[in-house]
The first five atom37 places (N, CA, C, CB, O) and aatype in JSON, in Angstrom:
{
  "aatype": [12, 15, 16, 5, 15, 16, 15, 9, 16, 3, 9, 5, 2, 15, 10, 0, 0, 10, 16, 16, 0, 5, 5, 5, 19, 15, 16, 3, 9, 7, 15, 0, 19, 0, 3, 9, 16, 0, 10, 15, 0, 5, 19, 0, 0, 10, 5, 0, 5, 7, 7, 0, 16, 14, 5, 5, 10, 15, 3, 10, 11, 16, 15, 9, 3, 5, 9, 16, 16, 2, 10, 16, 7, 0, 15, 15, 7, 10, 6, 0, 19, 10, 14, 16, 14, 16, 14, 16, 14, 16, 14, 16, 7, 15],
  "atom_mask": [
    [1, 1, 1, 1, 1],
    [1, 1, 1, 1, 1],
    [1, 1, 1, 1, 1],
    [1, 1, 1, 1, 1],
    [1, 1, 1, 1, 1],
    [1, 1, 1, 1, 1],
    [1, 1, 1, 1, 1],
    [1, 1, 1, 1, 1],
    [1, 1, 1, 1, 1],
    [1, 1, 1, 1, 1],
    [1, 1, 1, 1, 1],
    [1, 1, 1, 1, 1],
    [1, 1, 1, 1, 1],
    [1, 1, 1, 1, 1],
    [1, 1, 1, 1, 1],
    [1, 1, 1, 1, 1],
    [1, 1, 1, 1, 1],
    [1, 1, 1, 1, 1],
    [1, 1, 1, 1, 1],
    [1, 1, 1, 1, 1],
    [1, 1, 1, 1, 1],
    [1, 1, 1, 1, 1],
    [1, 1, 1, 1, 1],
    [1, 1, 1, 1, 1],
    [1, 1, 1, 1, 1],
    [1, 1, 1, 1, 1],
    [1, 1, 1, 1, 1],
    [1, 1, 1, 1, 1],
    [1, 1, 1, 1, 1],
    [1, 1, 1, 0, 1],
    [1, 1, 1, 1, 1],
    [1, 1, 1, 1, 1],
    [1, 1, 1, 1, 1],
    [1, 1, 1, 1, 1],
    [1, 1, 1, 1, 1],
    [1, 1, 1, 1, 1],
    [1, 1, 1, 1, 1],
    [1, 1, 1, 1, 1],
    [1, 1, 1, 1, 1],
    [1, 1, 1, 1, 1],
    [1, 1, 1, 1, 1],
    [1, 1, 1, 1, 1],
    [1, 1, 1, 1, 1],
    [1, 1, 1, 1, 1],
    [1, 1, 1, 1, 1],
    [1, 1, 1, 1, 1],
    [1, 1, 1, 1, 1],
    [1, 1, 1, 1, 1],
    [1, 1, 1, 1, 1],
    [1, 1, 1, 0, 1],
    [1, 1, 1, 0, 1],
    [1, 1, 1, 1, 1],
    [1, 1, 1, 1, 1],
    [1, 1, 1, 1, 1],
    [1, 1, 1, 1, 1],
    [1, 1, 1, 1, 1],
    [1, 1, 1, 1, 1],
    [1, 1, 1, 1, 1],
    [1, 1, 1, 1, 1],
    [1, 1, 1, 1, 1],
    [1, 1, 1, 1, 1],
    [1, 1, 1, 1, 1],
    [1, 1, 1, 1, 1],
    [1, 1, 1, 1, 1],
    [1, 1, 1, 1, 1],
    [1, 1, 1, 1, 1],
    [1, 1, 1, 1, 1],
    [1, 1, 1, 1, 1],
    [1, 1, 1, 1, 1],
    [1, 1, 1, 1, 1],
    [1, 1, 1, 1, 1],
    [1, 1, 1, 1, 1],
    [1, 1, 1, 0, 1],
    [1, 1, 1, 1, 1],
    [1, 1, 1, 1, 1],
    [1, 1, 1, 1, 1],
    [1, 1, 1, 0, 1],
    [1, 1, 1, 1, 1],
    [1, 1, 1, 1, 1],
    [1, 1, 1, 1, 1],
    [1, 1, 1, 1, 1],
    [1, 1, 1, 1, 1],
    [1, 1, 1, 1, 1],
    [1, 1, 1, 1, 1],
    [1, 1, 1, 1, 1],
    [1, 1, 1, 1, 1],
    [1, 1, 1, 1, 1],
    [1, 1, 1, 1, 1],
    [1, 1, 1, 1, 1],
    [1, 1, 1, 1, 1],
    [1, 1, 1, 1, 1],
    [1, 1, 1, 1, 1],
    [1, 1, 1, 0, 1],
    [1, 1, 1, 1, 1]
  ],
  "atom_positions": [
    [[0.8, -1.08, -0.01], [0.0, 0.01, -0.01], [0.76, 1.18, 0.05], [-0.9, -0.03, 0.99], [0.37, 2.14, -0.62]],
    [[1.9, 1.31, 0.81], [2.94, 2.29, 0.85], [3.48, 2.73, -0.44], [3.99, 1.82, 1.6], [3.63, 3.88, -0.87]],
    [[3.78, 1.48, -1.05], [4.45, 1.8, -2.6], [3.37, 2.4, -3.42], [5.01, 0.35, -3.49], [3.72, 3.32, -4.16]],
    [[2.23, 2.09, -3.42], [1.07, 2.82, -4.22], [0.94, 4.13, -3.92], [-0.25, 2.26, -4.0], [0.93, 4.95, -4.83]],
    [[0.82, 4.52, -2.55], [0.82, 5.99, -2.03], [2.15, 6.76, -2.52], [0.75, 6.0, -0.34], [2.07, 7.93, -2.87]],
    [[3.27, 6.12, -2.52], [4.47, 6.76, -3.05], [4.32, 7.01, -4.46], [5.69, 5.94, -2.82], [4.63, 8.14, -4.86]],
    [[3.89, 6.16, -5.3], [3.56, 6.34, -6.51], [2.53, 7.51, -7.01], [3.16, 5.19, -6.82], [2.8, 8.36, -7.86]],
    [[1.31, 7.35, -6.31], [0.5, 8.4, -6.45], [1.15, 9.85, -6.21], [-0.57, 8.15, -5.59], [0.95, 10.8, -6.97]],
    [[1.92, 9.9, -5.08], [2.42, 11.16, -4.54], [3.56, 11.44, -5.62], [2.97, 11.06, -2.9], [3.73, 12.62, -5.95]],
    [[4.3, 10.51, -6.16], [5.32, 11.05, -7.1], [4.46, 11.68, -8.49], [6.46, 9.74, -7.52], [4.82, 12.72, -9.03]],
    [[3.5, 11.03, -8.88], [2.71, 11.39, -10.1], [2.25, 12.74, -9.82], [1.49, 10.4, -10.43], [2.36, 13.62, -10.67]],
    [[1.68, 13.0, -8.53], [1.13, 14.2, -8.33], [2.13, 15.41, -8.23], [0.35, 14.08, -7.18], [1.85, 16.56, -8.59]],
    [[3.39, 15.01, -7.68], [4.52, 16.1, -7.88], [4.99, 16.26, -9.07], [5.65, 15.91, -7.16], [5.35, 17.37, -9.46]],
    [[5.06, 15.12, -9.84], [5.58, 15.3, -11.26], [4.47, 16.22, -12.08], [5.8, 13.73, -12.01], [4.9, 17.07, -12.87]],
    [[3.19, 16.06, -11.91], [2.17, 16.72, -12.57], [2.37, 18.33, -12.18], [0.72, 16.07, -12.13], [2.43, 19.25, -12.99]],
    [[2.44, 18.42, -10.88], [2.67, 19.85, -10.28], [3.86, 20.47, -11.02], [2.98, 19.81, -8.62], [3.69, 21.58, -11.51]],
    [[5.04, 19.89, -11.15], [6.15, 20.53, -11.68], [5.91, 20.66, -13.09], [7.42, 19.84, -11.38], [6.26, 21.74, -13.56]],
    [[5.36, 19.76, -13.95], [4.95, 20.0, -15.21], [3.98, 21.17, -15.54], [4.44, 18.87, -15.59], [4.16, 21.91, -16.5]],
    [[3.02, 21.28, -14.72], [2.17, 22.45, -14.78], [2.96, 23.7, -14.71], [1.17, 22.43, -13.69], [2.99, 24.55, -15.6]],
    [[3.64, 23.76, -13.52], [4.39, 25.1, -13.33], [5.35, 25.31, -14.43], [5.17, 25.17, -11.97], [5.59, 26.46, -14.81]],
    [[5.94, 24.27, -14.97], [6.91, 24.47, -16.08], [6.2, 25.02, -17.38], [7.64, 23.1, -16.39], [6.59, 25.96, -18.07]],
    [[5.09, 24.24, -17.57], [4.17, 24.7, -18.69], [3.75, 26.11, -18.51], [2.91, 23.84, -18.78], [3.85, 26.83, -19.51]],
    [[3.31, 26.64, -17.42], [2.81, 27.97, -17.25], [4.09, 28.94, -17.57], [2.19, 28.17, -15.7], [3.89, 29.95, -18.24]],
    [[5.33, 28.64, -17.1], [6.31, 29.45, -17.39], [6.83, 29.6, -18.72], [7.19, 29.15, -16.67], [7.39, 30.63, -19.11]],
    [[6.61, 28.3, -19.59], [6.92, 28.44, -20.8], [5.81, 29.29, -21.58], [7.15, 27.13, -21.32], [6.07, 30.11, -22.46]],
    [[4.55, 28.97, -21.13], [3.49, 29.87, -21.77], [3.72, 31.44, -21.6], [2.09, 29.5, -21.14], [3.54, 32.26, -22.49]],
    [[4.09, 31.68, -20.46], [4.5, 33.15, -20.09], [5.61, 33.81, -20.96], [5.02, 33.19, -18.62], [5.61, 34.88, -21.56]],
    [[6.59, 32.8, -20.86], [8.04, 33.08, -21.86], [7.51, 33.52, -23.28], [9.14, 31.5, -22.12], [7.78, 34.6, -23.81]],
    [[6.66, 32.46, -23.86], [6.38, 32.5, -25.32], [5.35, 33.88, -25.47], [5.62, 30.93, -25.86], [5.41, 34.6, -26.46]],
    [[4.52, 34.08, -24.49], [3.75, 35.31, -24.57], [4.57, 36.58, -24.54], [0.0, 0.0, 0.0], [4.23, 37.56, -25.21]],
    [[5.59, 36.58, -23.8], [6.58, 37.69, -23.69], [7.41, 37.81, -24.91], [7.5, 37.48, -22.51], [7.74, 38.93, -25.3]],
    [[7.78, 36.71, -25.57], [8.51, 36.56, -26.78], [7.61, 37.14, -27.98], [8.89, 35.01, -26.98], [8.15, 37.79, -28.88]],
    [[6.38, 36.92, -27.98], [5.47, 37.29, -28.98], [5.28, 38.89, -28.88], [4.1, 36.47, -28.8], [5.36, 39.62, -29.87]],
    [[5.05, 39.28, -27.75], [4.88, 40.85, -27.62], [6.44, 41.32, -27.98], [4.31, 41.41, -25.88], [6.41, 42.26, -28.78]],
    [[7.61, 40.98, -27.68], [8.89, 41.46, -27.87], [9.06, 41.37, -29.51], [9.98, 40.57, -26.99], [9.63, 42.28, -30.12]],
    [[8.57, 40.32, -30.11], [8.85, 40.34, -31.67], [7.87, 41.3, -32.35], [8.66, 38.84, -32.35], [8.19, 41.96, -33.34]],
    [[6.58, 41.34, -31.72], [5.76, 42.47, -32.15], [6.39, 43.8, -32.37], [4.76, 42.65, -31.22], [6.33, 44.47, -33.4]],
    [[7.04, 44.11, -31.19], [7.48, 45.33, -30.86], [8.75, 45.56, -31.94], [7.86, 45.38, -29.25], [8.85, 46.56, -32.64]],
    [[9.61, 44.55, -31.94], [10.69, 44.67, -32.86], [10.14, 44.91, -34.24], [11.57, 43.45, -32.83], [10.59, 45.82, -34.93]],
    [[9.22, 44.15, -34.65], [8.63, 44.26, -36.02], [8.16, 45.72, -36.29], [7.39, 43.26, -36.17], [8.37, 46.25, -37.38]],
    [[7.54, 46.36, -35.26], [7.11, 47.92, -35.39], [8.36, 48.71, -35.7], [6.43, 48.55, -33.96], [8.34, 49.55, -36.59]],
    [[9.67, 48.42, -34.86], [10.68, 49.26, -35.01], [11.23, 49.0, -36.36], [11.66, 49.14, -33.94], [11.65, 49.94, -37.03]],
    [[11.26, 47.76, -36.84], [11.96, 47.49, -38.16], [11.14, 48.19, -39.35], [12.06, 45.84, -38.42], [11.65, 48.69, -40.35]],
    [[9.82, 48.12, -39.06], [8.88, 48.98, -40.07], [9.24, 50.33, -40.17], [7.42, 49.01, -39.67], [9.43, 50.91, -41.24]],
    [[9.36, 50.93, -38.84], [9.63, 52.35, -38.76], [11.03, 52.7, -39.44], [9.6, 52.8, -37.23], [11.16, 53.63, -40.23]],
    [[12.04, 51.85, -39.04], [13.28, 51.88, -39.76], [13.26, 51.93, -41.29], [14.0, 50.75, -39.37], [13.9, 52.75, -41.95]],
    [[12.44, 50.93, -41.82], [12.26, 50.88, -43.09], [11.65, 52.1, -43.95], [11.57, 49.82, -43.2], [12.01, 52.45, -45.07]],
    [[10.62, 52.67, -43.15], [10.05, 53.9, -43.5], [11.01, 55.1, -43.54], [8.99, 54.17, -42.57], [10.87, 56.03, -44.34]],
    [[11.94, 55.0, -42.67], [12.99, 56.16, -42.61], [14.07, 55.94, -43.56], [13.63, 56.33, -41.19], [14.99, 56.75, -43.65]],
    [[14.01, 54.79, -44.35], [15.16, 54.55, -45.4], [16.07, 53.68, -44.86], [0.0, 0.0, 0.0], [16.94, 53.39, -45.68]],
    [[16.22, 53.11, -43.7], [17.22, 52.26, -43.24], [17.56, 52.54, -41.83], [0.0, 0.0, 0.0], [16.92, 53.33, -41.14]],
    [[18.68, 51.79, -41.4], [19.0, 51.79, -40.06], [20.58, 52.11, -39.93], [18.56, 50.41, -39.43], [21.4, 51.82, -40.81]],
    [[20.86, 52.7, -38.78], [22.32, 52.92, -38.43], [22.89, 51.55, -37.88], [22.49, 54.13, -37.29], [22.16, 50.68, -37.4]],
    [[24.17, 51.46, -37.98], [24.79, 50.4, -37.46], [24.39, 50.01, -36.06], [26.1, 50.64, -37.55], [24.22, 48.83, -35.78]],
    [[24.24, 51.06, -35.08], [23.96, 50.95, -33.9], [22.49, 50.38, -33.58], [24.23, 52.14, -33.4], [22.15, 49.7, -32.61]],
    [[21.71, 50.84, -34.66], [20.21, 50.47, -34.49], [20.19, 48.85, -34.9], [19.11, 51.5, -35.58], [19.44, 48.05, -34.33]],
    [[20.96, 48.52, -35.77], [20.99, 47.18, -36.2], [21.5, 46.26, -35.02], [21.89, 47.06, -37.47], [20.99, 45.2, -34.68]],
    [[22.54, 46.85, -34.49], [23.15, 46.16, -33.36], [22.11, 45.87, -32.22], [24.33, 47.01, -32.8], [21.95, 44.76, -31.72]],
    [[21.27, 47.26, -31.79], [20.25, 47.05, -30.75], [19.19, 46.02, -31.18], [19.57, 48.38, -30.4], [18.61, 45.37, -30.3]],
    [[18.92, 45.85, -32.39], [17.95, 44.81, -32.89], [18.53, 43.4, -32.69], [17.63, 45.04, -34.42], [17.89, 42.49, -32.16]],
    [[19.74, 43.3, -33.13], [20.29, 42.15, -32.99], [20.41, 41.67, -31.48], [21.51, 42.22, -33.65], [20.29, 40.47, -31.23]],
    [[20.6, 42.43, -30.65], [20.62, 42.3, -29.16], [19.4, 41.93, -28.63], [21.02, 43.48, -28.49], [19.28, 41.02, -27.82]],
    [[18.39, 42.68, -29.1], [17.03, 42.36, -28.7], [16.66, 40.67, -29.13], [15.98, 43.52, -29.51], [16.27, 39.79, -28.36]],
    [[16.87, 40.57, -30.39], [16.63, 39.09, -30.87], [17.35, 38.05, -30.19], [16.99, 38.91, -32.28], [16.85, 36.96, -29.9]],
    [[18.56, 38.41, -29.93], [19.52, 37.45, -29.09], [18.85, 37.23, -27.74], [21.08, 38.11, -28.85], [18.73, 36.06, -27.35]],
    [[18.43, 38.17, -27.04], [17.66, 38.14, -25.72], [16.31, 37.21, -25.76], [17.24, 39.68, -25.36], [16.0, 36.4, -24.88]],
    [[15.59, 37.47, -26.94], [14.42, 36.7, -27.04], [14.76, 35.31, -27.16], [13.61, 37.12, -28.13], [14.15, 34.49, -26.47]],
    [[15.79, 34.92, -28.08], [16.26, 33.47, -28.22], [16.84, 32.84, -26.91], [17.37, 33.4, -29.32], [16.72, 31.64, -26.66]],
    [[17.4, 33.64, -26.19], [18.02, 33.3, -25.01], [16.84, 32.85, -23.9], [18.93, 34.56, -24.53], [16.9, 31.86, -23.16]],
    [[15.92, 33.66, -23.97], [14.95, 33.47, -23.05], [14.06, 32.35, -23.46], [14.23, 34.68, -22.84], [13.57, 31.68, -22.54]],
    [[13.79, 32.05, -24.63], [13.15, 30.91, -25.19], [13.85, 29.65, -24.94], [12.99, 31.09, -26.57], [13.24, 28.62, -24.65]],
    [[14.95, 29.71, -25.03], [15.95, 28.55, -24.86], [15.91, 28.09, -23.34], [17.51, 29.03, -25.29], [15.96, 26.9, -23.02]],
    [[15.83, 29.11, -22.44], [15.64, 28.98, -21.05], [14.58, 28.26, -20.82], [0.0, 0.0, 0.0], [14.67, 27.24, -20.14]],
    [[13.4, 28.69, -21.35], [12.1, 28.21, -21.12], [12.07, 26.77, -21.55], [11.07, 29.05, -21.85], [11.56, 25.88, -20.85]],
    [[12.6, 26.58, -22.66], [12.69, 25.08, -23.19], [13.42, 24.24, -22.14], [13.53, 24.97, -24.65], [12.91, 23.27, -21.57]],
    [[14.56, 24.67, -21.97], [15.42, 23.89, -20.83], [14.72, 23.74, -19.6], [16.76, 24.61, -20.45], [14.94, 22.75, -18.9]],
    [[13.81, 24.69, -19.21], [13.11, 24.56, -17.9], [11.96, 23.44, -17.92], [0.0, 0.0, 0.0], [11.61, 22.82, -16.92]],
    [[11.44, 23.3, -19.16], [10.45, 22.35, -19.35], [11.12, 20.85, -19.49], [9.6, 22.78, -20.62], [10.62, 19.81, -19.05]],
    [[12.29, 20.94, -20.17], [12.86, 19.53, -20.43], [13.37, 19.0, -19.09], [14.08, 19.54, -21.54], [13.38, 17.79, -18.84]],
    [[13.82, 19.96, -18.21], [14.41, 19.58, -16.75], [13.26, 18.81, -16.14], [14.85, 20.96, -15.74], [13.65, 17.9, -15.4]],
    [[11.97, 18.93, -16.26], [10.99, 18.29, -15.57], [10.18, 17.19, -16.27], [10.17, 19.25, -15.13], [9.37, 16.43, -15.74]],
    [[10.54, 17.25, -17.56], [10.01, 15.96, -18.28], [10.67, 14.65, -17.98], [10.13, 16.12, -19.75], [11.89, 14.57, -17.84]],
    [[9.84, 13.59, -17.87], [10.57, 12.31, -17.66], [11.51, 11.93, -18.9], [9.51, 11.14, -17.42], [11.24, 12.27, -20.05]],
    [[12.54, 11.28, -18.58], [13.29, 10.85, -19.51], [12.66, 9.91, -20.54], [14.31, 10.32, -18.92], [12.14, 8.92, -20.02]],
    [[12.59, 9.97, -21.85], [11.87, 9.09, -22.6], [12.65, 7.66, -22.71], [11.61, 9.75, -23.98], [13.87, 7.57, -22.79]],
    [[11.78, 6.57, -22.69], [12.35, 5.27, -22.82], [12.59, 4.9, -24.24], [11.49, 4.27, -22.19], [11.69, 5.0, -25.07]],
    [[13.71, 4.51, -24.52], [13.87, 4.22, -25.96], [13.11, 3.17, -26.42], [15.17, 3.93, -26.3], [12.98, 2.13, -25.77]],
    [[12.56, 3.36, -27.58], [11.76, 2.18, -28.29], [12.83, 1.26, -28.96], [10.64, 2.77, -29.49], [13.79, 1.64, -29.64]],
    [[12.47, -0.06, -28.62], [13.27, -1.17, -29.11], [13.02, -1.24, -30.58], [12.92, -2.52, -28.4], [11.88, -1.15, -31.06]],
    [[14.15, -1.4, -31.33], [13.88, -1.62, -32.8], [13.79, -2.95, -33.07], [14.9, -1.06, -33.69], [14.55, -3.8, -32.61]],
    [[12.82, -3.16, -33.84], [12.49, -4.69, -34.13], [13.61, -5.32, -34.99], [11.03, -4.86, -34.95], [14.03, -4.64, -35.93]],
    [[14.13, -6.52, -34.79], [15.07, -7.14, -35.49], [14.46, -7.92, -36.59], [15.85, -7.93, -34.64], [13.41, -8.5, -36.36]],
    [[14.97, -7.99, -37.68], [14.49, -8.75, -38.79], [15.18, -10.11, -38.82], [0.0, 0.0, 0.0], [16.31, -10.35, -38.4]],
    [[14.3, -11.01, -39.38], [14.83, -12.58, -39.34], [15.31, -12.79, -40.61], [13.71, -13.76, -39.01], [15.78, -13.88, -40.92]]
  ]
}
């Protein structure tokens, strides 16, 4: 009976960790979408002005790199709580 209780508790804890990680990923994706929308508006404004200075391009690249870093962190956070997949055995031919 205690083994079953432990298993249920483990499942509940895993579910809670996955839910928290999913909520964080969802928040991070929402932030990334907002950031990308803002960057898109900046790029459109720069195009309307006829181009960008090297500093403006550098600032845009820095913003894009930050978005990428944040999404990578979100992905890593989710992967950290996901169970390790069990490899599927490959069938052997006769």
